[in-house]
C-alpha positions, 0 to 999 in steps of 0.5 A: 447495439444501443445507447445504454449499452454503450454506456454501461460497457464505458462504465464498466471498462472504467470501473476494471479500469480504475480498480485495476490502477488502485490494486497496483497503487497500494501494491506499491504503497505497502511495499514502500510501507514495509521498507520504511518499517524495515528501516525504522526496526533495524533490519537488514539483509534477509531479515527485512526482505522476509519482513518487509514481504510478510508485511506485505502479506497482512490483512491489516498492515497498520496493526501489525506494524503497531504490534511490531513496533511496540514489540520492539519498544519503538515509538511510533504512534498509530497517527506516525503510521497512518500519516506515513501510509497516506503519504505513501499511498498518494505518491503511488497513485500519482506514479502509477496513474502517470504511467511510472 
């Protein structure tokens, strides 16, 4: 195996590893974002669990949250949603990369 092949394999391995970490961090972030949204909406019990699970399956979580908060007349700004999402993203990524 040449040096080039070895480097190529290392880059491919790192790419797969990084993509896996990002996937795990996003899943963790989305789960926590669902819990945050459920608290804002005042949902409890099975309704809360169903909502949080359905939210994680949305292709555009921010749009879904904006729509739901507006529909429930809950004053949450786009900036607040994105700030919470960024906060949870950083927290989840740090946890995943540190092995928690």
